[in-house]
Phi, psi and omega in degrees: 000136178256135181291155179050049173231162180215149172239124189238124177252127178249123179245155172095210193277178179296330179292322174296322178299319178298316180296321178297318178298321178295319178295320180297322176301312183295320179298315183294322177296333181270008173100004178276160176231147184275143178241141176272342179257115182302328183293342179267355191259145174285319181246131173254115185238130178242114173270103192277164172241139181229024190291309180225170185307310178302324178291321178295318176301322179294316176303310176305316179301314178297319179295315180296322178294317178293320180296318182292329186259004183296135178256171180299129182098342178280146183234127185256123179246124174262122183236174167096198190296314183298318181287327176304321186263329185228043186303310180296323178295322178300315181293328179292318184279340182231086177299139180114351178285130178263333179214150179232129179222136186272169184291335183284346182231033181300334181291358174261019182300324179295321181295317177295318178296320182299312182298316179294322178294325184282348179072025184282346186236090179295335176262172180301132179270116179266130173232074185230065180297146183281050179288142179281337186228163178284140182287162177279147177284152180298152178299136180094350175277124178273114180270076182204161177226121183266126173236099183064237182261012177242159180210147169264132180236117183278126179254345178195167178221159183080175181206141175250011182279150188265022187311127187292334184267357192250139179257004186302314178302325180288329180279308191265340190086185180285175183295131172233108179282139172287145179301141183304316180299324179289321178295316177297323178298313180299320180298321181292321180294318176298321177296318177299325180284357178085020180290135180260343184221128176246127175253110183282128183229148173189172175295330177210100182293331181289347180271001184303134172087348182304313181290345179265003181080015182265150173250136185056046185298323179294320178297319175301309182302314182298320180296319181285324176303311184298323180289320184280335182232066186293344181268000172277115188291318190237132170238120188245138178259124176240154173061058173272137184270136179304135179095351183237023172266105189271164176301323179297316177303310180304315181297319179297320177295323185277343185253356179240126183295333183284330185278117185293143175282063182217133175212139180253113181242092179294102184276328177075328178193175175234348181274120187305322182291319177295315178302316178300314182292329177285349189062040179247160175305130187244012183274090183289338173301320174300318180302306182300316182296313184290320175300322175298314178298314181299316181287334177289312185280332185237090189297335181255026187304136168248123188246121179244148175208172177226151179229154173246127174254155178078019175293145180305129182093355177287106177277174179294324179296319177297319181293324178295324180296322177295317179300315180299320181301309184290335173291328181281311185285323177061073181287152176284323182221142178217134172248139186233130180234142176277140183304134179244116182295129184236114175295144179092350177273167178303325184283358187299326182292341181281344185067206181224066190282345181279121182300148185301323183293323175294315175305312182293322178298316182293321179297318179296316178301316183293315180298318180296324175296314179293327180296324179292320177297314180298318178300311180301319179293321178292325181294330178291347180269349180299129183096344179272159177256122179238145170286134185233127173272114183276138185234357179168174177239165176204187178237154180269114174049045173078003180280179174270359181290124182268133170237151176255142181241137180207184180225148170268178176297342181280356188236109174285145185299140172079338186243341182247195189276187182227162171246129182254124181228135175295146178093170184260113180250152184293128175294146176080006179250146178261115190239134172294134180229136173272120179286125184248345184205154181227134172244183181304313184245331187248164178235161172236157185195180175226147178302139176290147181293000000 
């Protein structure tokens, strides 16, 4: 074990990854160095996810494994969403944890590390203040995570939406927007690092600026981002809330080349009664109207959404409504999740009455329907030339034949499809590619002459 070193595991979503990266920056500025081997690190830090039951199980498993293998002198810190909500339970289930820090106070990691190094706390150190909001990151900390030539940039944390199935407001607190100047500073840093794509993330990007007294805050932010980081080719919007895509936002997307004609709007369902029970926007007229506006102003729009199947009270008729809806709207990308019962949420009183087998069957039917749509949309791209951001190379079935992998504007990192091109093309470059073949999710192509 080496002194003043850390090993950090980040679990869950991209927002968690950004927080993990921010903690790592703070530790490195304080003289710590990162270790890839947990046996070599003084501090073992797990930034947990506690959003749904499978994520909680994974977080507990990682913590238990590290605790079991911890050697004398090593210190284990559990951080993140799971500890924010279930801190005492985490310590009960995982003997060997030395410190606990919640997701609302990740920016205090140096304070926790300092106390533990001094040996001032022979018992588990809890650092879970009952703050209603997420704290501000220290000056100089970039709240972003770079992956190759792409980056996630966090613009806000927390959520004020009342969704009945979701525990995020209990974990994260209400929405706290980052100051515009801080976000622009981070964007300039990402540009200097050669980032070609910025993906904006928050629990709800369309709520950006509301707590700062701004109207159309996301539209304002996008305009300023494009101006401050002109060499970032792609700016992508993720996690837009239904009902808050304004005409001004659409106009900004349509008139700025850097802002991709891509938007992720998690609708969660299409049956009004299910949506009301979820405490989600249930005005489907708005959906049709807004999708129509987006497609009119953005002719190449890529539209992504997510749905939950098996929510309490979802009848077969309600599910059929959802199936008919995706056939009509024809989304480019769809993610489907089975309802996960979450204690402490508003939906807790509804229980979990839909059998697991029915949830799985509905998910499969929905995905099969979407796969047909996705394939048809991809087939319509054959013969067209699309810009592709290349991210790496690989080999075909263990042979020596090299292929390059990249993404178009239609593909968000980690969740959408890929473009496969024979030969070795430079990573981090955006190259025109003629699409020659289509699969359900991915495309094949050749470099344009």
